[in-house]
C-alpha positions as CSV (number, residue, x, y, z in Angstrom):
1,M,64.6,31.7,-13.0
2,H,61.7,32.6,-10.5
3,Q,62.2,31.7,-6.9
4,S,59.4,31.8,-4.4
5,I,60.4,33.0,-1.0
6,L,58.5,31.1,1.6
7,Y,57.6,33.3,4.9
8,T,58.2,31.3,8.3
9,P,56.4,32.9,10.9
10,P,58.5,33.8,14.2
11,A,58.6,31.1,16.7
12,E,56.3,33.1,19.1
13,I,53.9,33.3,16.4
14,R,54.2,29.5,15.5
15,I,53.7,28.6,19.2
16,F,50.7,30.8,19.6
17,L,49.2,29.4,16.5
18,N,49.7,25.8,18.1
19,H,48.1,26.9,21.4
20,V,45.1,27.9,19.1
21,Y,45.0,24.5,17.2
22,E,45.0,22.7,20.5
23,F,42.1,25.0,22.0
24,K,40.1,24.2,19.1
25,K,40.8,20.7,19.0
26,G,39.9,20.5,22.8
27,V,43.3,19.4,24.1
28,R,43.3,22.6,26.0
29,R,40.2,24.4,27.6
30,M,42.2,27.5,28.4
31,V,45.9,29.1,27.2
32,L,48.5,31.2,29.0
33,Y,51.1,32.2,26.8
34,T,53.7,35.0,27.5
35,L,54.8,36.7,24.2
36,S,56.3,39.7,22.7
37,K,53.9,42.9,22.9
38,E,54.8,43.7,19.4
39,Y,52.5,40.6,18.4
40,E,49.5,41.8,20.5
41,P,48.0,43.4,17.3
42,F,48.2,39.9,15.5
43,V,46.9,37.9,18.4
44,K,43.9,40.0,18.9
45,Q,43.1,39.9,15.3
46,R,43.5,36.0,14.9
47,L,41.3,35.6,18.4
48,E,38.7,37.9,17.5
49,G,38.4,36.2,13.9
50,Q,37.9,32.9,15.4
51,G,35.4,34.1,18.2
52,I,38.0,33.0,20.8
53,S,37.7,35.0,24.2
54,Y,40.8,36.4,25.5
55,F,42.4,38.7,28.2
56,I,45.7,40.3,27.9
57,Q,47.9,41.5,30.9
58,E,50.9,43.7,30.6
59,V,54.0,42.3,31.9
60,S,56.2,45.2,30.9
61,S,56.9,47.5,28.0
62,T,57.8,44.6,26.0
63,K,55.9,41.5,27.1
64,I,52.3,40.5,27.4
65,N,50.4,37.5,29.2
66,L,47.7,36.4,26.9
67,F,45.2,34.2,28.3
68,F,42.6,32.8,26.0
69,G,39.9,30.1,26.0
70,H,36.2,29.6,26.8
71,A,34.3,32.8,27.7
72,L,33.6,31.7,31.2
73,C,37.0,30.5,31.9
74,M,38.0,34.1,30.8
75,E,35.5,35.7,33.1
76,A,37.0,33.7,35.9
77,V,40.7,34.9,35.1
78,K,39.7,38.4,34.7
79,R,38.2,38.2,38.4
80,V,41.2,36.1,39.9
81,V,44.2,37.9,37.9
82,T,44.1,41.3,39.4
83,V,47.6,41.8,40.1
84,P,51.0,40.7,38.2
85,L,51.1,36.9,38.3
86,N,54.2,37.2,40.6
87,E,52.1,39.0,43.3
88,L,49.2,36.4,43.0
89,S,48.2,35.0,46.5
90,P,48.3,31.6,47.2
91,E,44.6,31.1,46.7
92,Q,44.7,33.0,43.3
93,D,47.7,31.2,42.5
94,F,45.8,28.0,42.9
95,I,42.6,28.8,41.3
96,L,44.7,30.0,38.1
97,G,46.7,26.7,38.1
98,A,43.4,24.9,38.2
99,L,41.8,26.8,35.5
100,L,44.9,26.3,33.2
101,G,44.6,22.3,33.9
102,Y,47.7,22.0,35.6
103,D,48.3,18.6,37.7
104,L,46.0,19.0,40.5
105,C,48.2,17.4,43.2
106,Q,51.2,19.5,42.0
107,Q,49.0,22.6,42.6
108,C,47.9,21.3,46.1
109,E,51.7,21.1,46.8
110,R,52.3,24.5,45.4
111,F,49.3,26.1,47.5
112,C,50.6,24.7,50.5
113,S,54.1,25.5,50.1
114,K,53.3,29.0,49.3
115,K,50.7,29.2,51.9
116,E,53.5,28.6,54.6
117,E,55.8,31.0,52.9
118,H,53.2,33.5,53.4
119,T,52.4,32.8,56.7
120,S,56.1,32.7,57.8
121,I,56.5,36.0,56.3
122,L,53.6,37.6,57.8
123,A,54.8,36.2,61.3
124,V,58.0,38.2,60.7
125,Y,56.0,41.7,61.0
């Protein structure tokens, strides 16, 4: 008796493919997804094959941040994301959140909070 073996992609790839689907359907204009570096060749091939602009930022030796979306958004991201995400200035963080389509009021609240923290740290020195 012949049994066919069904291949189920890893969860990280399924999530990536869902993000691509949502982008192509217009649900998202831009995506940020952190995934294992081992999948970098696959995501590059898939995005290039579909003509989707992307930008990859190394997080560690095993993880990457994958940004993809409209070409103009990717140009803006490349100019804003010049350091690891946890080192973004309050202004850079605000712009990135706005580009990603996060709730504007929550972004404003986050910006003000980060700006206060940043000012308090500078006042100590």
